[in-house]
N, C-alpha and C positions, 0 to 999 in steps of 0.2 A: 397643563399637561402634553402639547406639542415641546415645551421646552424640556421638560423632562426625558420625550422622547428621542428629539435630538439628541440629551447628554447619552442616553443609552447607547444609541448607533453609533455615537461618536468613540464611546470608552470600548463596543466592541467590534469597532473597526481597527482600532490602538491595541488591543489586546491579543488577536488575532497576527495582526500585522507583525510586534516585534517580538511578543516574549520573552522569559527574563534569557538573559546569558546568550542571545544570540542576536548579531546585527544581523542590519539588509542585508549588507553584500555575505553573510554568512548563512542566509537559507535562501532558498528556489521554491515558489510554488508553480507549480504549471499542470494543464490539461494533456491528457495525450494517448493513445492509442497501443496497447499492449501487442507487440508482433511476437517475443518466445518471454515461457518461464524457464527458467535454469533451479528445480529445486533443491535443495540442499539437506533439509531436514521437515520437521512438520511445521518450524517455527520460521527459517530460514530459506531465502530463497532471491536470486539474480533476477531481475528485468529487464528486457529490452525496450524500450519506450519510441514510439514515432511521433517526432515532432512533428516534421515536413513528410516530404516526399524521396527525400535525400538526407537526410537529419535523424538520426537515432542518439538516443540516451540510456544509459545503464543507473538502473536502480536497488539500490541492494536493500532487503525488505529482512527486520528481526523480531527479539522478542519485544522491542521495544516503540514498535510499527503498530499504533493504533487500524485499525480495518474500518472501515464503516462502511452501512450497505443503506440499500432505501430503506426508509424510516428509519432512519438513524441504528439501525439491525448491527450489533457486533461481529463480525465476522471475520474468518481465520488465512492464512495462507492458501489453503488447499480453497477454498471459493474464490480464488483469485483464476481469469481464464484468458485464454489468448482470444484475442479482440475485445478485450474488453477496454470501456475510455476510462481513465482515473483521473482524477485531481490528485498529484501527490506536493505536500509541504514536506521539506528537507534539507539536511546539512548537504554543503559541499564539500567534497572530499577531493584527494588528488586524484585518486580514479573512479570515482562513481557517484551519486548523490544516496547518501545515509536515509531513507526515507522515515518522519515522525508521524504524519501523519497521511494516509489514502483515503479517500470518497471514491466509492466504486458508482458507475451510472451503469446501471444494466442494460446489456445488449451489446452488441457486435457494433452498428451504425444506426442505433437510435439511442434517445436519450431523454431523462425524464426529471422536471427541478420543478419545486414550490418555493412560492416565498413572493413577496410585496415586487412593484413592476419600482425599479430603482431609476432609470431613464428612460424614455423615449425618442427617439431620431426619425422625425419625421421625414427627412428628406432620405436616408437610406433604408428607412422602413423597418427601423430592428426596436427589441425591448431590451432593455438588462433587466436581468435576474439574477442573483446570488454572484454578481462579481462576472456572469456569461453573457456575451451579447451576443441576441439571438434575432434571428433574421424573419419575417414577416411577409409570406406570400400572396400572391392571387392564391393558391390552393391551402392555405393556410384555414382550415376551421376554428372560427369564432363563436363562443357561447359563453354567453350572459353580457355582452355587449355585442349591440347592432353593428359595429363598426370599428376599424382600427384608430381612426379618429377619436372613438370614443373612451379608448384605454387613457388611463390617470396615472401618472407617478402615485405609488404607494397602495393602487389597488393589489389582492393577494391573488395570485394566479398562480394555475397546473400548467406547464405547457411540456409539452411531447413532440419530439423531431425525432430528425434525420443528423447524421455526424458525418459532413463531407471533410475532405483536406483543409478546407479553406473556411468553412464556415459551419453554424448551426443553425439549421434550418424549420419553423417549428411548422409541423402540421395537425397540434391542434393547440387552442389558446380555450382555458378555460377561465373567465373572471370568480372568484368564490363571493357567494352571496353573503357569505358570515363573513365579514373585515377584520374578525378578533384571530388575531396570528398565534398559533405558538410557537413559547417564547422563542429566543432563539441559545441555539446550543452554541457553548466558547470553551474553547481550552486554550490554557496559556500556563506560563512558566514562571515562579518568584520565589522568595526569601519572605521565609514566616517571621512577622516583627510584632504580635500576639498570638493568643490563646486563650479564648476562654470556654464554658460547656457549650457554646450556641454556634460560637463562628473563630476566623482567623481573620486577620490581617496580615495579606500579602502584600511584599513592596514586588512590582513591577517594571523592570527599567523603562523609561520614558512614560511612565502612567503615574508613578506616585503609588499611594497603598491602595488596593483593592478591600472591601470586605468581602468575604467568603461566609455563607450562611450554611450547617452543617446542620444534619438531623441522624433520626434512627435508622434512614434510610440510605445516609452516605456509607459509601464503601471506602473505607483507610485502609490504605499500603500501606505500613511500617508505621512507625512513633512522631507523631507530630511536635514539633517543640520550634520554642524559639530559635532562629540562626540555620533553621532547615532547608533547603532549597523543594518546595514543591512542584507537580502538575496539576492542576484544577480542569479538572472537566465538570462541566454543567449549566446550566441555563442562566441568563440576566433577569431578574424580575424588574418590574416597573418601579420599584423604590429603589433600583440600581445596588442590590445588592445581587450577587450568584450565590444561588443557587448550587452546593457543591453535589451533584451524583457520586462522584469518583475523586476523592484527593491521595495522589500518590508522591511517597518522601522519596525523591531524586539523591544519590549522593551524591559528594565533587566530581566523583571519580567514576566513568564507567564504560566500561567495553560493550560491544554489538559483532557478534554476535557473540551472549555469554555462555552458546554450547555449539560447539562446532565439532562436523562429522567429517572424518576424513581416509583414505583410500590410502596403500600405503606410498612414498614416493611424491603424494600427490601435496600442495601448499596450495594453499587460503588466507586472503588477511583478516587481520581484525581491528576493528575502528577501536580506538581510543579517545573517548570525549569527557571533556572538563565542562561544568556548568558555572562558569564563571571564566572573566577572563584576568590574565598575569600580564604585569607591563615587563614583566621580565619571560627566557625561555624556560622551560620545564620541561627537568628530563624525569623521565617516567621508567624507574625501573622494571623489568620482565625479565624471572623467572620459572623455567619447565619443569615442575617435580620430579619429570620419569624422564630424561632428554631423550631415551633411547629407545619413547614413543613418540613422544612429538619434540623435534627440532625447532627453533627458533633460531634467527637468522641476524639476530642482535641481542645485547642484553640489555639495553635501552632505545627508548622512543622518545625523540625530542619534538616538543610541540611550540615551536615558534610563540613571542612575546606577541600577544593580542591575538595569537590563533586558538580554536577551540578542538581541532582535532590533531591524531596523527597516526599513522597506520605500523601493526606491523606485519610480518608474517610466520607464519607456521607451518612447519612440514610433519610429514606422516612416515615415520621410520617404521614403525614396526608393530602389531595387532595388539589392540589394549587400548586402557582408561588412560589419563592424569590431566593435570591442573594446571593451566598457566596463572601465574601471580604477577599481578600488575600494580603497582605501587608508587606515592606520591613521596619527593623528599620528606625526613620527618620533619624538615622547614616548615612545609608547605602543610605539617596534620599527619602526614602518614597511611592517608587513608590508602585503602586496599582495595579489588576487585579482583575477582578470577575467571578465567575461562574454562569451562570444564572442556573437555579431550576427547572424543571417540578415533580412534582409527581403527578399519575394517580391513580385512584380505581385500585382493583386487577379485573382484566378481565371483560368480558361481562355481569355477574350477580353482577355487581355493588355490589361485597361482599355479598349480599343475596344468600347463598344454595350455592349448587357447580357449579366449575367452567364452563365455554361454551370455550375451547380452539378456538379462529381462527384458519384457517391456511395459507399458504405461502408458493409458491414454492422458495428456491432461490437458484439458481438466477430463475429470472422469463422468461427468456428466454436464449436458448443452442443451439447452432451449434456445427454438426459434420458429417462428411463424409461419404459413405459408407464403413462400415466393420469397423469402429471404433466403440468406447464404452464410454459413459461419463458418468457422474453422476448431479443428481441436487438432492436437501435435499425437504423435506417435511416437512417444521417446524410448531409447533404450536407456539401458544404464550405465554401458560404458561403450566405446567408440565401436564402430564397426571396421573391422580389420579388411574386410569386403564390401562390395556394391550391397545390400538387402534388397530384397522384393518382398514386401510386407502384405500375407492374403487380407481380403477385407471381404468379409460375409456379416448378412446379416443373421444372428439368431434368434430372435424372438422378435415378433410383429406383424405389419404389413405393411411388404416390400411398397407401396405405392405411399405412402407416410413419406416418406427420405431419399434424396438422390444420390449417390456417393459413388464412385472408382471402387473397382474392382480390387486395385494394389494401390503402393503406395513406394516409391522409392526411396532406401536410404542410403545415400552415398556413401564410400568408401571412406575413412576418418572422422564422418558426425555419427551425432546423437539420436538426431530427429528427423524428422520432416511435417509438413503438414497436409493433410485432409480438408475438403471443402464439401459438405453439407447442402445442400438445399431441401426447404421444409416444399412438400407437396399438398400433403393435407393432414389434420388436424388427427393427431396418434399417439401412441409415444411405441419405440420401437427398441432393442440391446443390438449395438454393431460388435463384433468382435475382429479386431485385430492376433494375427497370429505368422510368429517367424518362422522362417523355414527351421526344416529337422537339424538340418547341418548345424542351426545354430543355437538345437535346445526345443525349438518348437513353441517357444515363451506366447503367452496368450494374452489377451486384457480385453476388458470388455468395456464398452461405453453406453451410455444410457443417455436416449436424446428423446425428447417430447416436442413435439410442434402444437402450437398453442394457437387457436383460432385470436384473430386479431382484434385489438386491446383488452385481451385478457393481461 
């Protein structure tokens, strides 16, 4: 049994580390705090992640990104909030990181993780869980064991704590009495080499073939056949078979985002992704079905030999909808993919006279605990032509629940500003942000819940 478990862990580590078609040099994985969110649509957004006090990184979220929260809950772009700590796994491009997977750690400065202790450093007084090193201090509350010295590698623990710029600090460590742990979730990519009524064999670079079990509960997207690329999401059983919760058939050629929203004269980038390496440069053809609506900077994009991604620019020319067709050369199969493009008029004024920027809270909901501080952004639809003072007021609820300023200033040329909220006591309130009448007097509501500590 011990040998089997070692093989399971080894397999899981390899699958999570390599993935089909992505070398270690073209992948990145890190945990960082969200400092800004610029949404483009319901499925697409640009995140600014703070890695250190002086260094930030841009991350692009698209419909290809899988977002997960506590309890493996499936989330969307709308659930992401400024202040969250996210574990990002993605692909390097020239301008940003294209996120493949995002794991959300709830809270601005807090975290919660559950899993087996992988390592213990008695000198540094740290434990490692899910690859994260957590500091154990004299203030840490321990349940299920008498002292830090009693903790052992393999113990199943729930760890809650605070995230600082330099470390994860445990406030509570709870050792599970039931050491039977939920099967680890796994996600990987590969090429199907065999298909039966009950399962698949998937060839994964660096791992050879992996047996995948499918059932009536398995969510299958696309036509599974020998030779197609697939993404498998599921769990590993003790029999070393991966039980698939989801099977996603992948094309050789993919674009992200697949839907693009633009304003007139606005330019955005699209990433072209190959799901295998080529020994020679790949010239991908680009065609705009209606260049009078959406214009391309070039009619081809070249992905260098040994690389997986390339980028091209799309510019909004006139209001309307069109399609960008992206295709591989016929010598490489001629696989095609499309980007749907929607070009909208500039702002509320219909292009006539000064713009009247709408306002919105990002996020629209916020939760915190008494004594805890969190931020939410007041965001304009268009850049402010002059400095704006946005009025903040309590619309519903008890004024003693949360503390916040009466106004927030948005600088000329900026689109957003952050408001700091401090939890005072348990309760629910609604905070109203209102623009000056001179720019339309737009309003937006933010729902805030202050929860009791421990909830």
